[in-house]
VOZAVEX-104334 format. One line per 5 residues: number of its first residue (from 1); their letters; for each residue x, y, z of N, C-alpha, C. Coordinates in steps of 0.001 Angstrom, whole numbers, always signed. Each point is the difference from the previous one (the first is absolute). Example, Ala and Ser with C-alpha at 12.3 -4.5 7.8 and 13.67 -1.06 7.14 Angstrom:
# VOZAVEX-104334
1	as	+13190 -5690 +7800 -890 +1190 +0 +900 +1200 +0 ~ -350 +1050 -720 +820 +1190 +60 -770 +1090 +730
//
This chain:
# VOZAVEX-104334
1	mtsts	+12217 -8401 +60359 +316 -259 -1406 -675 -1293 -416 ~ -802 +35 -1048 -669 -1214 -449 +768 -637 -1134 ~ +95 -1296 +44 +733 -700 -1041 -896 -931 -795 ~ -1287 -7 +318 -865 -975 -640 -900 +601 -1063 ~ -16 +1302 -187 -899 +562 -1001 +681 +951 -949
6	aphtg	+1020 +707 +424 +624 +1003 -855 +1507 -52 +123 ~ +671 -646 -941 +1465 -20 +47 +553 +1416 -24 ~ +1110 +218 +703 +608 +1316 +73 +688 +352 -1309 ~ +63 +1274 -299 +740 +478 -1151 +945 +1094 +467 ~ +873 +433 -904 +914 +1084 +352 +1274 -545 +599
11	pvarp	+755 +864 +712 +1285 -420 +574 -166 -1228 +874 ~ +971 -862 -59 -91 -1259 +736 +483 +179 +1424 ~ -859 -336 +953 +401 +27 +1408 +827 -1240 +280 ~ +1118 +161 +661 +867 -1142 +285 -645 -890 +1057 ~ -201 -1294 -295 -532 -905 +1007 +945 -70 +1189
16	ssdrp	-533 +158 +1180 +850 -85 +1182 -601 -907 +1054 ~ -1292 +114 +233 -637 -874 +981 -1426 -254 -440 ~ -593 -1075 +476 -1365 -317 -369 -956 +1011 +608 ~ -889 +503 -817 -996 +935 +490 -1309 -745 +218 ~ -768 +359 +1010 -1243 -714 +262 -997 +199 -1126
21	serps	-714 -1051 -338 -1026 +104 -1020 -1185 +770 +543 ~ -661 +745 -900 -1210 +698 +413 -1176 -971 +82 ~ +233 -1237 -416 -1029 -1033 +98 +581 -1151 +818 ~ +139 +172 +1312 +679 -1015 +796 -650 -1361 -44 ~ -1282 -44 -300 -674 -1292 -39 +253 -734 -1311
26	arpag	+649 +676 -981 +198 -604 -1314 +1142 -997 -3 ~ +833 -22 +1012 +1133 -922 +9 +141 -633 +1372 ~ +539 -1200 +60 +193 -660 +1281 +911 +821 +899 ~ -261 -64 +1284 +817 +744 +953 +1455 -392 -140 ~ +873 +994 -37 +1425 -257 -84 +534 -155 -1406
31	rpvar	-892 -80 -992 +464 -138 -1374 +386 +1375 -522 ~ +1199 +152 -550 +455 +1337 -387 -604 +495 -1305 ~ +32 +1304 -155 -328 +624 -1278 +1262 -45 -858 ~ -135 -406 -1242 +1143 -75 -910 -17 +1194 -947 ~ +1179 +528 -275 +129 +1134 -904 +336 -503 -1393
36	ialvg	-784 +447 -998 +205 -475 -1364 +163 +1176 -954 ~ +995 -96 -867 +237 +1013 -1022 -691 -439 -1282 ~ -927 +831 -485 -669 -247 -1271 +718 +826 -1053 ~ +802 -645 -812 +818 +717 -973 -712 +11 -1348 ~ -312 +1185 -474 -704 +138 -1267 -491 +1420 -166
41	drsph	-434 +319 -1193 -472 +1348 -302 -1525 +16 +76 ~ -496 +311 +1164 -1415 -146 +333 -895 +770 -977 ~ -1022 -703 -475 -914 +607 -965 -1412 -529 +204 ~ -1008 +886 -53 -1383 -469 +114 -446 -781 -1230 ~ +808 +31 -1061 -339 -702 -1234 +563 -1417 -42
46	vksht	+797 -352 +1001 +542 -1362 +87 -835 -760 +1021 ~ -773 -964 -471 -962 -677 +872 +661 -665 +1194 ~ +1169 -587 -216 +669 -669 +1112 +349 +987 +1101 ~ +296 +1253 -354 +304 +1015 +1005 -1242 +340 +821 ~ -1142 +93 -661 -1227 +355 +717 -454 -1120 +927
51	ripvl	+515 -1205 -236 -368 -1143 +854 +780 -13 +1322 ~ +1115 +711 +68 +873 -105 +1166 -717 +306 +1321 ~ -723 +1122 +128 -685 +247 +1286 -957 -1124 +386 ~ -720 -546 -993 -938 -1098 +271 +755 -1234 +491 ~ +1109 -287 -632 +790 -1171 +385 +590 +150 +1398
56	leals	+494 +1202 +312 +566 +227 +1330 -1072 -139 +1077 ~ -1178 +518 -282 -1101 -116 +951 -387 -1462 +206 ~ -57 -754 -1101 -379 -1406 +94 +1051 -818 +742 ~ +1269 +299 -226 +1060 -711 +726 -125 +225 +1500 ~ -341 +1213 +369 -161 +316 +1416 -1242 -657 +586
61	aregl	-1137 +180 -676 -1273 -465 +542 -135 -1518 -31 ~ +458 -629 -1086 -196 -1438 -169 +1134 -826 +583 ~ +1223 +528 -100 +1172 -803 +348 +737 +479 +1242 ~ -340 +1202 +496 +735 +566 +1129 +1410 +402 -375 ~ +234 +263 -1298 +1311 +398 -505 -62 +1492 -328
66	vlday	+565 +805 +882 -96 +1453 -158 +1282 +532 -619 ~ -143 +651 -1156 +1134 +566 -713 -109 +1521 -20 ~ +1053 +649 +432 +95 +1458 -65 +709 +306 -1315 ~ -765 +435 -1002 +508 +74 -1366 +386 +1416 -407 ~ +1130 +95 -677 +499 +1262 -541 +206 -140 -1506
71	wipta	-606 +887 -761 +257 +55 -1433 +1314 +734 -224 ~ +867 -604 -786 +1266 +629 -369 +72 +67 -1521 ~ -125 +1189 -599 +123 +121 -1454 +1359 -512 -456 ~ +57 -556 -1192 +1274 -537 -476 +1064 +1098 -92 ~ -421 +1238 -231 +961 +1106 -71 +690 +235 +1333
76	dagte	-635 -423 +1106 +582 +164 +1336 +647 -1274 +517 ~ -294 -1123 -654 +442 -1295 +532 +1515 -133 +16 ~ +675 +553 -988 +1456 -80 -25 +630 +708 +1179 ~ -534 +1191 +319 +503 +753 +1145 -268 -743 +1299 ~ -1195 -564 +117 -346 -746 +1215 +873 -1243 +148
81	aasgg	+321 -625 -1114 +874 -1172 +53 +1407 +397 +428 ~ +506 +1079 -587 +1371 +430 +303 +153 +489 +1432 ~ -1055 +614 +546 +63 +560 +1352 -179 -1049 +1088 ~ -431 -1196 -392 -264 -1051 +985 -1435 -30 +461 ~ -826 +911 -493 -1395 +47 +427 -781 -1245 -362
86	lalfd	+192 -498 -1217 -746 -1182 -427 +374 -1232 +816 ~ +1233 -78 +413 +460 -1171 +747 -655 -123 +1371 ~ -649 +1063 +456 -636 -15 +1311 -1454 -467 -47 ~ -509 -252 -1197 -1372 -489 -117 -54 -1508 +201 ~ -1194 -486 +297 -198 -1428 +218 -359 -742 -1275
91	avwvl	-330 +732 -1059 -300 -602 -1290 +76 +1077 -1072 ~ +294 -437 -1211 +12 +870 -1167 -870 -656 -1070 ~ -927 +779 -546 -885 -490 -1049 +129 +947 -1189 ~ +575 -501 -1110 +109 +805 -1218 -1216 -319 -858 ~ -815 +1025 -205 -1330 -168 -575 -30 +187 -1514
96	pgspy	-1127 -379 -625 -157 +236 -1431 -26 +1501 -320 ~ +29 +297 -1292 -90 +1394 -427 +1178 +452 -828 ~ +725 -936 -622 +1126 +395 -839 -537 +479 -1365 ~ +783 +820 -723 +1369 +391 +328 +36 +923 +1217 ~ +933 -274 +897 +124 +800 +1207 +651 +1347 -303
101	astag	-265 +969 +854 +642 +1309 -151 +1508 -139 +118 ~ +448 -942 +843 +1432 -240 +174 +269 -1500 +39 ~ +547 -512 -1098 +404 -1404 -11 +1072 -250 +1049 ~ +937 +926 +110 +1097 -149 +971 -543 -83 +1415 ~ -1019 +786 +315 -589 -32 +1332 -662 -1330 +292
106	alaai	-746 -532 -969 -649 -1302 +192 +1047 -1090 +194 ~ +1065 +36 -801 +1046 -1014 +117 +735 +105 +1332 ~ +203 +1233 +467 +678 +191 +1288 -822 -582 +1143 ~ -1324 +184 -57 -864 -545 +1050 +48 -1520 +11 ~ -24 -600 -1182 +59 -1457 -101 +1332 -514 +535
111	rvare	+1067 +687 -338 +1321 -443 +445 +129 +52 +1524 ~ -510 +1048 +622 +60 +101 +1456 -746 -1173 +639 ~ -1212 -271 -486 -778 -1107 +565 +724 -1324 -188 ~ +597 -186 -1156 +702 -1259 -287 +1237 -153 +879 ~ +804 +1045 +89 +1266 -111 +721 -162 +65 +1517
116	egipf	-1034 +680 +472 -197 +159 +1442 -934 -1047 +595 ~ -490 -913 -810 -881 -1043 +510 -1358 +510 +442 ~ -476 +1077 -633 -1307 +584 +339 -1078 -702 -812 ~ -1088 -445 +619 -1082 -618 -766 -393 +872 -1185 ~ -120 -638 -1161 -187 +749 -1246 -1050 -660 -885
121	lgtcg	-815 +848 -605 -941 -440 -1030 +75 +980 -1157 ~ +159 -528 -1202 -36 +821 -1204 -1104 -515 -895 ~ -928 +868 -417 -1137 -445 -794 -49 +739 -1334 ~ -210 -747 -1074 -92 +520 -1362 +1280 +763 -358 ~ -44 +1329 -36 +1222 +758 -247 +1057 -294 +1043
126	gfqht	-419 -287 +1223 +942 -370 +1055 +703 -1313 -317 ~ -719 -952 -602 +594 -1261 -447 +1029 +261 -1090 ~ -389 +793 -985 +893 +291 -1124 +1298 +643 +482 ~ -124 +952 +925 +1187 +703 +484 +798 -836 +996 ~ -629 -964 +633 +738 -938 +845 +982 -798 -847
131	lleya	-472 -506 -1125 +885 -734 -897 +1080 +917 -567 ~ -377 +1234 -290 +967 +957 -554 +1098 +317 +1013 ~ -380 +220 +1268 +982 +289 +1042 +933 -1175 +201 ~ -547 -1199 +18 +812 -1190 +223 +975 -206 -1156 ~ -488 +198 -1202 +851 -188 -1174 +1171 +977 +11
136	rtvcg	-286 +1245 +319 +1055 +1014 -35 +960 -132 +1178 ~ -537 -203 +1196 +823 +49 +1207 +675 -1318 +331 ~ -733 -1087 -143 +531 -1312 +388 +641 -728 -1180 ~ -649 +46 -1149 +503 -739 -1163 +1028 +782 -806 ~ +124 +1291 +276 +969 +802 -734 -441 +404 -1387
141	ltdaa	-1297 -145 -291 -532 +395 -1313 -387 +1473 +53 ~ +1010 +849 +18 -232 +1432 +224 -810 +661 -1104 ~ -42 -628 -1173 -770 +562 -1110 -1405 -584 -90 ~ -380 -832 +968 -1348 -570 -12 -1023 +1135 -22 ~ -973 -122 -901 -919 +1115 -233 -1458 -426 +115
146	haeee	-840 +996 +219 -1456 -152 +9 -514 +712 -1244 ~ -650 -744 -887 -402 +546 -1295 -984 +1164 +118 ~ -770 +26 +1067 -940 +1109 +177 +745 +1302 +258 ~ +1157 -113 +668 +793 +1177 +332 +1097 +271 -1027 ~ +449 -1065 -670 +1038 +123 -1026 -478 -726 -1262
151	pdave	-908 +627 -741 -606 -684 -1153 +987 -361 -1110 ~ +1178 +625 -7 +985 -300 -1043 +970 -1113 +398 ~ -173 -539 +1204 +875 -1086 +444 -128 -1187 -953 ~ +1141 -572 -372 +8 -1081 -994 -555 -1299 +581 ~ +487 -394 +1176 -453 -1233 +635 -347 +288 +1468
156	pliap	-1134 +631 +241 -345 +379 +1376 -293 -1208 +877 ~ +322 +143 +1271 -344 -1035 +978 -1513 -64 +180 ~ -614 +1172 +108 -1460 +85 +111 -523 +477 -1357 ~ -698 -893 -675 -407 +238 -1383 -1526 +17 -140 ~ -492 +558 -1106 -1453 -36 -236 -495 -1438 -77
161	lacsl	-1135 -251 +607 -593 -1332 -57 -601 -239 -1382 ~ +50 -1233 -453 -603 -330 -1289 -1488 +307 +14 ~ -628 -240 +1138 -1422 +324 +182 -143 +798 +1282 ~ -635 +1144 -74 -185 +840 +1178 -775 -749 +1078 ~ +391 +244 +1252 -708 -602 +1132 -900 +1012 +719
166	vgheg	-228 +1137 -607 -872 +1003 +608 -1418 -570 +113 ~ -498 -66 +1235 -1340 -527 +231 -105 -1510 -103 ~ +1127 -678 -60 +12 -1450 -188 +13 -735 +1334 ~ -645 -1158 +39 +106 -918 +1125 +594 -1311 -504 ~ +849 -600 +815 +600 -1242 -441 +487 -857 +1145
171	lvrte	+168 -1274 -299 +462 -957 +992 +1497 +154 +230 ~ +399 -51 +1268 +1411 +20 +377 +276 -1249 +818 ~ +1094 -686 -334 +428 -1183 +740 +1277 +337 +766 ~ +15 -293 +1273 +1189 +260 +815 +799 -1280 +181 ~ +1317 +170 +204 +857 -1159 +197 -170 -552 +1419
176	pgsla	-61 -1301 +136 -110 -602 +1339 +1167 +410 +891 ~ -307 +320 +1238 +1030 +368 +959 +509 +1425 -124 ~ -588 +778 -883 +455 +1375 -205 -709 +965 +941 ~ +576 +1184 +154 -667 +1067 +750 -1311 +347 -680 ~ -3 -8 -1334 -1219 +308 -744 -1131 -944 +388
181	esalg	+296 -1295 +57 -1030 -970 +378 -477 +262 +1425 ~ +960 +278 +898 -356 +259 +1389 -831 +1271 +128 ~ +404 +1058 -704 -700 +1275 +114 -1399 -71 -605 ~ -120 -652 -1149 -1306 -80 -654 -887 -1068 +619 ~ +631 -935 +720 -769 -1033 +676 -552 -1063 -924
186	aersv	+536 -60 -1231 -491 -986 -955 +1017 -173 -1113 ~ -79 -1144 -663 +882 -241 -1139 -519 +693 -1254 ~ -1325 +225 -51 -623 +636 -1161 -914 +1122 +464 ~ +7 +1088 -740 -919 +1095 +305 -277 +775 -1279 ~ -1130 +692 -24 -361 +847 -1135 +263 +1439 +401
191	eryhc	+810 +698 -799 +447 +1339 +356 -363 +1019 -1077 ~ -31 +1277 +430 -390 +1085 -905 +1213 +856 -358 ~ +38 +413 -1269 +1127 +770 -518 -475 +1354 -536 ~ +986 +879 -175 -260 +1276 -673 +1341 +513 -538 ~ +592 -765 -929 +1336 +371 -463 +207 -378 -1465
196	dygps	+1006 +631 -584 +364 -240 -1394 +1437 -488 -151 ~ +720 -147 +1136 +1416 -344 -55 +305 -1156 +945 ~ +990 -800 -397 +418 -1117 +830 +1447 -366 -305 ~ +568 -967 +724 +1414 -349 -178 +265 -741 -1307 ~ +1112 +352 -614 +440 -715 -1198 +593 -1342 +416
201	prylp	-418 -1099 -618 +492 -1332 +389 +1518 -142 -88 ~ +653 +754 -878 +1437 -181 -205 +816 +357 +1241 ~ -551 +822 +892 +740 +415 +1187 -271 -892 +1218 ~ -1025 -804 -57 -405 -752 +1187 +1069 -966 +505 ~ +714 -712 -872 +1056 -889 +505 +1077 +743 +796
206	tltah	+337 +1225 -426 +1011 +765 +726 -514 +418 +1368 ~ -1234 +458 +59 -587 +395 +1285 -55 -1194 +944 ~ -403 -1136 -533 -103 -1216 +812 +1373 -468 +479 ~ +982 +75 -884 +1354 -436 +360 +596 +850 +1118 ~ -485 +1229 +123 +493 +897 +1052 -893 -4 +1242
211	glrms	-944 -949 +78 -724 -206 +1245 -1452 +405 +48 ~ -507 +675 -1033 -1413 +377 +13 -827 -1201 -452 ~ -1057 -286 +720 -825 -1169 -320 -1278 +422 -710 ~ -267 -602 -1159 -1232 +248 -729 -1027 -1023 +491 ~ -822 +404 +935 -796 -971 +765 -1473 -48 -372
216	grdee	-392 +764 -1016 -1383 -63 -443 -94 +250 -1494 ~ -785 -830 -693 -126 +125 -1457 -1453 -159 -424 ~ -301 +529 -1185 -1346 -171 -520 -114 -1351 -697 ~ -1123 -246 -642 -240 -1315 -602 +944 -295 -1161 ~ +579 +1052 -593 +952 -186 -1099 +1443 -36 +493
221	grvri	+186 +57 +1317 +1339 -67 +556 +717 +1331 +98 ~ -699 +1096 -233 +629 +1325 +74 +50 +474 +1453 ~ +1118 +615 +361 +243 +386 +1393 -973 +1088 +444 ~ -602 -220 +1159 -942 +966 +563 +331 +362 +1450 ~ +879 -798 +643 +408 +280 +1382 +1495 -267 +124
226	aelpg	+686 +876 +735 +1413 -212 +325 +190 +207 +1496 ~ +991 -680 +558 +289 +139 +1424 +1487 -194 +233 ~ +447 +341 +1200 +1423 -101 +326 +187 -949 +1180 ~ +448 -1213 -249 +241 -951 +1095 +1014 +549 +993 ~ -227 -292 +1275 +900 +466 +1046 -353 +1348 +575
231	hpffl	-855 +739 -685 -473 +1301 +500 -1222 -252 +880 ~ -207 +791 +1063 -1170 -227 +862 -1330 +2 -754 ~ -150 +934 -940 -1216 +46 -823 +275 +934 -1175 ~ +171 -583 -1182 +308 +799 -1191 -757 -621 -1156 ~ -1086 +653 -403 -917 -569 -977 -403 +1077 -1001
236	atlfq	-44 -376 -1275 -424 +931 -1042 -942 -724 -952 ~ -1119 +660 -348 -1013 -613 -857 -325 +920 -1168 ~ -88 -579 -1199 -410 +803 -1148 -1476 +353 +105 ~ -785 -872 +597 -1418 +308 +211 -154 +996 +1152 ~ -1186 +543 +123 -272 +1004 +1025 -922 -577 +1067
241	pelag	+545 -456 +1125 -843 -534 +1073 -911 +1061 +600 ~ +315 +1271 -207 -863 +1094 +489 -1397 -85 -603 ~ -114 -598 -1184 -1267 -11 -736 -876 -1204 +316 ~ +454 -866 +888 -790 -1188 +334 -1296 +388 +702 ~ -1120 -508 -493 -1292 +284 +622 -294 +1482 +72
246	dgsrp	-616 +399 +1112 -320 +1416 +189 +920 +663 +1023 ~ +1026 -725 +436 +950 +548 +959 -344 -278 +1446 ~ -1205 -490 +253 -418 -223 +1391 +649 -1243 +602 ~ +505 -883 -861 +749 -1185 +449 +1358 +53 -692 ~ +1017 +517 +664 +1301 +166 -646 +522 -1288 -617
251	hpair	+604 +142 -1165 +620 -1120 -686 +1018 -654 +939 ~ +144 -1326 -44 +950 -681 +891 +1422 +544 -62 ~ +453 +443 -1178 +1359 +532 -96 +147 +1287 +801 ~ -1045 +820 -1 +29 +1247 +767 -61 -302 +1491 ~ -835 -964 +366 -70 -404 +1409 +1345 -562 +460
256	alaea	+651 -774 -855 +1305 -576 +360 +1037 +1101 +202 ~ -27 +1027 -846 +915 +1128 +194 -272 +677 +1336 ~ -1281 +226 +316 -354 +647 +1254 +464 -827 +1201 ~ -151 -1316 -83 +448 -869 +1089 +1513 +93 +178 ~ +731 +27 -1108 +1454 +113 +77 +419 +1343 +579
261	avara	-739 +1062 -350 +303 +1334 +523 -241 +71 +1502 ~ -1121 -551 +455 -319 +18 +1429 +1015 -837 +772 ~ +431 -1126 -575 +1015 -829 +655 +1310 +770 +137 ~ +363 +750 -1030 +1233 +804 +76 -154 +1101 +1056 ~ -1177 +624 +56 -239 +1036 +1003 +101 -575 +1409
266	arrre	-500 -1226 +174 +77 -646 +1315 +1447 -267 +392 ~ +805 -467 -954 +1415 -245 +297 +718 +1305 +318 ~ -364 +1049 -720 +619 +1307 +254 -357 +479 +1409 ~ -1247 -196 +391 -432 +428 +1329 +682 -823 +1089 ~ +116 -1302 -246 +682 -851 +974 +1458 +405 +160
271	gltgr	+621 +360 -1116 +1389 +446 +63 +149 +1280 +789 ~ -957 +928 -215 +30 +1254 +729 -210 -241 +1489 ~ -952 -893 +326 -264 -318 +1406 +1230 -614 +652 ~ +668 -891 -729 +1201 -636 +540 +1112 +1003 +248 ~ +161 +942 -923 +1040 +1022 +168 -307 +911 +1179
276	laatl	-1277 +350 +163 -387 +842 +1135 +245 -726 +1319 ~ -348 -1284 +24 +214 -787 +1211 +1477 -84 +339 ~ +820 -201 -1014 +1447 -82 +236 +550 +1326 +497 ~ -526 +1108 -555 +444 +1327 +421 -366 +259 +1460 ~ -1247 -365 +375 -440 +187 +1378 +832 -852 +961
281	aasra	+265 -1243 -410 +796 -874 +869 +1403 +563 +196 ~ +579 +515 -1064 +1333 +571 +100 +0 +1241 +863 ~ -1085 +782 -109 -94 +1218 +793 -106 -319 +1503 ~ -817 -1024 +297 -159 -395 +1416 +1307 -536 +560 ~ +701 -795 -854 +1272 -548 +458 +1032 +1099 +266
286	ag	-5 +1019 -839 +940 +1106 +181 -350 +862 +1194 ~ -1326 +54 +307 -440 +851 +1115 +150 -687 +1323
//
């Protein structure tokens, strides 16, 4: 099974043990393959989606970070979340491409990653729905709406931008000491967008008061990155890091997600090894 060129589609295989890479020289000996759920409605017309195979290949070849990727349509994500399937992955990435076929499915995937401590990245639509999930589930704003999905909403949490960011590039400043600064590797960076919606400022104080950190802003002070302190890796960006360059050098945020996923896979493997060792020791003692 190759994980560096063609992400899997269809029914999700439950992660159980690390499978050997078909490119053993692409990663350091002993470094595990990490399983990542790509949540989104895959389309050849969404450029960020077409970049995924290139990015996975580059992560493997350049960084030795091998990700076994599974596409999970939003229509299936709710079922996978409820069954426990999503919780067995080493990372969850909610991709651009909204409006999603299932808002509930996208929100369920985000909630599992948040509550189970699974490394998480939400980009563009994934950023918007990250804020929506947090507002509804953590802040108790059950009527929080996304204007693209509920155009009649009076005061949506995710509202039309005054100026479209489709095809736009802009400066983003990260807060010192934040995960955003660590992941991007710089206090300032120029990022690419492809969106028409963003967070309404009126809701930001409530989100912040309930623990979500707005850790990246544009030159006008508008929120472009959010993260969750205390979580192993939980980052959401309004910009699309998938679009950086030609994909041959993965954006630092994507590399940081991959590193967090591989670290989780390593801990999972160590735990399995420890349990097996304990079982063998108990068996020998009983025999």
